[in-house]
C-alpha positions in Angstrom: 0.0 0.0 0.0 2.9 2.4 0.8 4.3 1.8 -2.7 0.9 2.7 -4.2 0.7 5.9 -2.2 4.2 7.0 -3.1 3.5 6.2 -6.8 0.3 8.3 -6.6 2.2 11.2 -5.1 4.9 11.0 -7.8 2.2 10.9 -10.5 0.4 13.9 -9.0 3.6 16.0 -8.8 4.4 15.0 -12.4 1.0 16.0 -13.6 1.0 19.3 -11.7 4.4 20.1 -13.3 3.0 19.3 -16.8 -0.1 21.3 -16.0 1.9 24.6 -16.2 1.3 24.4 -19.9 -1.5 26.8 -21.0 -3.2 23.9 -22.8 -3.7 22.0 -19.5 -6.3 22.7 -16.9 -6.2 21.5 -13.3 -9.4 20.8 -11.4 -10.2 19.9 -7.9 -13.2 17.5 -7.9 -15.6 16.3 -5.3 -18.1 13.5 -6.2 -20.7 12.2 -3.8 -22.2 9.0 -5.2 -24.5 6.0 -4.9 -22.5 2.8 -4.9 -24.2 -0.3 -6.1 -23.3 -4.0 -5.9 -24.2 -6.3 -8.8 -24.5 -10.0 -7.7 -24.6 -12.9 -10.2 -24.7 -16.3 -8.6 -24.1 -19.5 -10.6 -27.5 -21.1 -11.5 -27.9 -24.1 -9.3 -24.6 -23.4 -7.5 -23.9 -23.3 -3.8 -24.7 -19.6 -3.6 -27.7 -19.6 -5.9 -30.2 -17.1 -4.5 -27.5 -14.6 -3.3 -28.3 -10.9 -4.0 -27.3 -7.3 -3.3 -27.6 -6.2 0.3 -28.2 -2.6 -0.5 -26.8 0.6 -1.8 -24.1 2.8 -0.2 -23.7 6.5 -0.1 -20.0 7.2 -0.7 -17.6 9.9 -1.9 -14.7 10.4 -4.3 -12.3 13.3 -4.5 -9.0 14.4 -6.0 -7.4 16.3 -8.8 -8.3 16.1 -12.5 -6.3 17.2 -15.5 -7.6 18.2 -18.9 -5.0 18.2 -21.7 -6.5 20.1 -24.6 -5.4 19.0 -28.1 -8.1 21.2 -29.8 -10.2 24.0 -28.5 -13.2 21.7 -27.8 -11.4 18.4 -27.2 -9.4 17.2 -24.3 -7.8 14.1 -22.8 -8.9 14.0 -19.2 -7.3 12.0 -16.4 -6.8 12.3 -12.7 -6.0 10.7 -9.3 -9.1 10.2 -7.2 -9.5 8.7 -3.8 -12.6 6.6 -4.3 -14.7 4.6 -1.8 -17.1 1.9 -3.0 -19.6 -0.3 -1.3 -19.7 -4.1 -1.7 -22.9 -5.3 0.1 -23.8 -8.9 -0.6 -26.4 -11.2 1.0 -24.9 -14.7 0.6 -27.7 -17.4 0.5 -26.2 -20.9 0.9 -27.8 -24.2 -0.1 -31.0 -22.8 -1.5 -32.3 -26.2 -2.6 -31.7 -27.9 0.8 -34.7 -29.0 2.8 -33.4 -27.3 5.9 -33.8 -23.5 6.3 -31.3 -21.6 4.1 -28.2 -20.2 5.7 -28.0 -16.5 4.9 -24.9 -14.3 5.6 -24.9 -10.6 4.9 -21.5 -9.1 4.1 -20.8 -5.3 4.0 -17.4 -3.9 2.9 -16.0 -0.5 2.2 -13.5 -0.8 -0.6 -11.0 2.1 -0.9 -9.3 2.7 -4.2 -7.2 5.1 -6.1 -9.1 5.6 -9.4 -7.2 6.8 -12.5 -9.6 7.8 -15.3 -8.5 7.9 -19.0 -11.3 9.7 -20.9 -12.0 12.0 -23.8 -14.0 15.2 -23.1 -16.0 17.0 -25.8 -17.0 20.6 -25.1 -19.7 22.4 -27.0 -19.5 26.0 -28.0 -21.0 28.5 -25.5 -24.7 27.8 -25.0 -25.1 30.9 -22.9 -22.7 33.6 -21.7 -19.5 31.8 -20.4 -21.4 28.5 -20.2 -20.7 25.4 -22.2 -21.7 21.7 -21.9 -19.2 18.8 -21.9 -19.6 15.1 -22.6 -17.1 12.6 -21.3 -16.4 9.0 -22.3 -13.6 6.5 -21.5 -12.6 4.1 -18.8 -11.1 3.9 -15.3 -8.5 1.8 -13.5 -9.2 1.1 -9.8 -6.2 0.2 -7.6 -7.3 -1.0 -4.2 -5.8 0.7 -1.1 -7.7 -1.3 1.5 -10.9 -3.2 2.3 -12.8 -2.6 5.5 -15.5 -4.9 6.9 -18.5 -3.0 8.3 -20.5 -5.6 10.1 -17.9 -8.1 11.5 -18.7 -10.8 9.0 -15.2 -12.1 8.0 -14.4 -14.8 5.5 -10.9 -16.1 6.6 -7.8 -14.0 7.0 -6.8 -13.3 3.4 -8.1 -10.4 1.3 -11.7 -11.0 0.0 -11.4 -8.5 -2.9 -9.0 -8.3 -5.8 -6.5 -5.5 -6.0 -7.4 -4.1 -9.4 -10.5 -3.4 -11.5 -11.3 -1.6 -14.7 -14.4 -0.4 -16.4 -16.2 2.2 -18.5 -16.9 5.8 -17.5 -19.6 8.1 -19.0 -20.4 11.6 -18.0 -22.2 14.8 -18.9 -21.9 18.3 -17.3 -21.5 22.0 -17.6 -18.7 24.5 -17.1 -19.2 28.2 -16.1 -16.4 30.8 -16.4 -16.5 32.7 -13.1 -13.3 34.7 -13.4 -10.4 35.1 -15.8 -8.5 32.2 -14.3 -11.3 30.0 -12.7 -14.1 27.8 -14.0 -16.7 26.1 -11.9 -18.2 22.8 -13.2 -20.9 20.3 -12.2 -22.1 17.1 -13.8 -23.4 13.5 -13.6 -21.4 10.4 -14.3 -21.7 6.6 -14.3 -18.9 4.1 -13.9 -18.9 0.3 -13.6 -16.3 -2.3 -12.7 -16.4 -5.1 -15.3 -14.2 -7.6 -13.5 -15.0 -10.0 -10.8 -14.2 -8.3 -7.5 -14.1 -11.4 -5.2 -10.8 -13.3 -4.9 -10.4 -17.1 -5.0 -8.9 -17.1 -1.5 -12.0 -18.7 -0.1 -14.7 -21.1 -1.2 -16.5 -18.7 -3.7 -14.5 -19.7 -6.8 -17.0 -19.3 -9.7 -20.1 -19.9 -7.6 -20.8 -16.2 -7.4 -19.7 -13.0 -9.2 -19.9 -9.5 -7.8 -19.3 -6.2 -9.5 -19.5 -2.6 -8.3 -20.9 0.5 -10.1 -21.4 4.2 -9.1 -23.7 7.0 -10.1 -22.2 10.3 -9.0 -22.8 14.0 -8.9 -19.5 15.8 -9.5 -18.6 19.4 -8.9 -15.5 21.4 -8.5 -13.3 24.2 -9.6 -10.9 24.3 -12.6 -8.0 26.7 -12.7 
């Protein structure tokens, strides 16, 4: 984990240095979000009947960097501290005659998220106001996993260290001074890889994925 933190600090300093170019804009971004858990049990498997155990209200924040290669087009990346929920209700032996054994697991998953996206900006739709569309992907690098309800599956990590997925967004920017721009928008991201490890008995009996729907806002300078 320390290596990941040092790497993120190095990348941040490097990006801030590059951002001195007039074609690069730095933003400080805050994104409260709803974090969802998708649960897909194997049909007829040991955990058939398992499902999501609810949605979490989480937050992401950190710097973003827009590298403009044309007036209305930019490559956008960043380094975001991002917390996701993984809430799963494991239902065991659903076909057994005895009452089913149900275990509810709730985890906070803390990541460094690195987006790699393209932003398309419209011309001004009103004075100093323009719309942007954003599409691309993200890489999530896990910092830690924290159990929230004392349901623990062994001593090894339950969740994998890396995930990737698509990222879609729409928003608006408003020029508020010669050097500063305020922005707000909505975005959706989804991890496409299995989040659970094979360190315990799950194997391929159940697959979980995380997704987020976020409101982002911040200041660009």
